[in-house]
N, C-alpha and C positions, 0 to 999 in steps of 0.2 A: 532590323526591326521586323517582327512577325505580325502581320495584320490579318485579323479574321474577316471573312466575307461569306457570301452566299452564291451558289450556282442557281440561276433562276429555274432550271429544269427540276429542281427539288419540288417546285410547286407549279407544274405545268397547268394544273386545273384552275389556278387563280389568274386574274387579270394583272397586268403589270403594276398598276397602282397598289394593289393589295400585296404583291410580292415585295415591293420596295418598303411598304409600311411594316411588313413582318421583319424584314432585315433590320430596319431601324429599331423596332421594339426589342429585337434580340441582341442589340448592341453590336451589330455587324457593320463594318465600315465600307465594305466594297460589294460589288455585284458583278457577276458575269452573266450577260444576257444571252440566252440560247437562241440559236438560229432556226430551231425546228418549229417552235410554237410562238414564242414571244416576239422575236424580231427576225422574220424571214428576210433573206438577202434583198436589199434595195426596196423594201417596203417602207416608203417614206412615212406613212402614218404610224406604223409600229415603231420606227426609229424615233420619231418625235415624241411619241408617248413614253418610250423607255427613258429618253433623256429627261423629259419633264418629271416623270415619277421619281427618278433617281435624285434629281435636283431638289424636288420638293421635300425629300426626306433626308437630305444631306448625305447621300450615298454616292461614293465614287464609282464610276463605271470602270472596272479594272480590266475588262477584256470582253471580246465578242466570242461567244461559244459557237463557232461555225461547225457544220457537219460536212465540210468539204473534205473529200477523201484522197486528195492529191492524185487524181486520175483524170481531171477535166481539162478544158481548154483555157487559154489565156483570158478569154472573155468571161468565163465562169469565175476565174480567179479574181479578176478585176471587180466583179460584183461583190465578192466577199470582202475584198480589201476596202473598197469604197464604203461599204456598210460599216466596217470597223471605224473608218475615219469619221463618218457622219455621226457615229455614237460618241465621238470625242475621246476615244481610247487609243492607246498605242500598242495593243496586243490582241492577237487573234489566235484562237485555238483551232487546230485542224486535226484530222485523223490521217495517219501515215499508211494509206493504202487499204486494201480489202482482204489481205491474206495474213494468216499467222506467219511469223517470221520463219518457222521451221518448214512451212509448206511453200513459201514463195520461191519461184524459180529465179534463176539469175537474171533473166530478162524482166520478170515482174518486179524484182527488187530494184533494178536499174531504172525502170520506168517511173516507179514511185519516187525514187531518190531524185531523178531529173526533174520531176514535176514539183517536188517540194522545193528544190533549188529555184525553180521559176517563181513559185509563190514568194519566196524570200526576195527575189529580184524585183517583182512587182510591188511588194510591200515597202521596199527600202526607201524610195523617194517620199513616201508618206511618213517615214519615221516609225514604222510599225514593226514590232517583233513577232515572229511566227513561232508557235509552240505546239508541236504534236502532243496530243494527250497520251499518257502512259496507259495503253488500253489493249485488251485482247483483240484478236483478229486483225491486227495491224503490225507494222514492223517495229512498234515499240511495246510489244507484248512481253519482252524480256529485256532486262537492263543491258545485257551484252549487245543485243541487236540494236537497241536504242542508241547506245553510245557509238556503235559502228555507223549508224545512219547519220548522227550528228557530225561525225568526222568526215563522212563522204560528201555531205552537202556543202561543207566549207563556206558557210555564210555567217557573218558576225551578227546578223539580226535573227539568228535561230537559237531558241532555247528549248527546254523540255519541261513538261509538267511531270508530276510524280503522284502516284497513289499506290496504296498497298494492293496486292493481289490476293483476293479472298480465297483463291483456290490453292495458294501456296502456304508453306509453314512460316513460323516466326523467323527462323534462321535465314530463309530466302529473302523475306521482306526487309529484314534489317540490312542484309548485304545489298539489296537493291537500293534502299534509301541512301546508304553510304556512297554507292557507286554513282548515283544520279545527281546528288546534290551539287557537284561542281558545274553542272550544266542546267540546273533547275531554276525555275522562277516560281510557279504556282504549285500548291499541293492540294489535292482533293481529300477532304476529311469525311470519313464515314466508318462504320464498323459492320462488315458482312463476314459471315462464315459460310463459304460455299455460296449457295443461292439464298441463304437466310439472312435477313437484315435485322440488326439489333440496336438498342440504344447505345449511344457512344460510350456510356459508362461501362458497358461490358468489355470494351476494348481498352480500358484505361491503362493497364500495365504495359501493353505494347505501344500505345500511342505516346506515353511518356518517354519511351525509348526513342521513338521516331523523332519527337520534338527535341530531345537532347542532341540527336544527330543534326537536325536542322539548325539548331542554335549554334552549334560548333562550326557550322559552315561560315558564319560571320557575315552573310549577306542578307539583304532584305528579301523576305518571302511573303507571299499571300497564302493563307490557309483558308480555303473556301469550303464551307459545308455543302455536301452533296448528298441529298436524300436523307430521310429520317424513317424510322422503322414502321410507323403507322401512317405516314404521310400527313401528320397534323402539325399545325403551327406550335401547339403546346409542347410537342416533343422536340421541335427545333429549339424552342426557348430553353429547355432543359439541357440539350446537347450544347448549345452555344454558351450557356453559363459555365458548363464544365470546361469547354475549350478555353474560355477566358482564364479560368483558374490555372490551367496548364501553362498558358503563355505568360502569365504574370510571375511565375516562379522561376 
């Protein structure tokens, strides 16, 4: 099953109640609450507000969008994991370090890998899955490096996110999508070309190809909308309507 949802950082400018209302109006069933603005780690008021806003609108909290970079202490890790648990979700998104995979030294890569392994170990008793975002300036900036990281961590509560790389061509992104799917849970949905953001409709041809690959994987996946070209809720409604048509075919 492919489930459409929303990343809350799409609307950092709005309060949590408004974000959840927009998700409901757009027909999106899940939300990932971001840790930078909406739900800072262990901010009890923000946690309770996010839970209440989600519940009031019938939206499942699918994950906690942490900005933990797999470089901190065990105490820092526990704050992130406990926030995830308090939100009532079983998934946390993290970033795999602070270096491009091609620039990371052997020691830097080992330190990030060891720390990510510790995150998984701390999360395990809570029943929480840890998911590095597929992102630049981290060890998951390229699908080969991401798969290598997954294999080196060797934890059964580790999965990967996936998103297209707006600085790469179609051939690379299709190869990336195919390679990551066996390890993947959530997909971030947007259409950028380099540094320029466009309506999702401009990327319809390539996104239909991505979704064909995702469907063939045969597992459940969340497809979460992340950012809209003019930052408006109206654009999100248009993009979400289009995403629904792709998922229904």
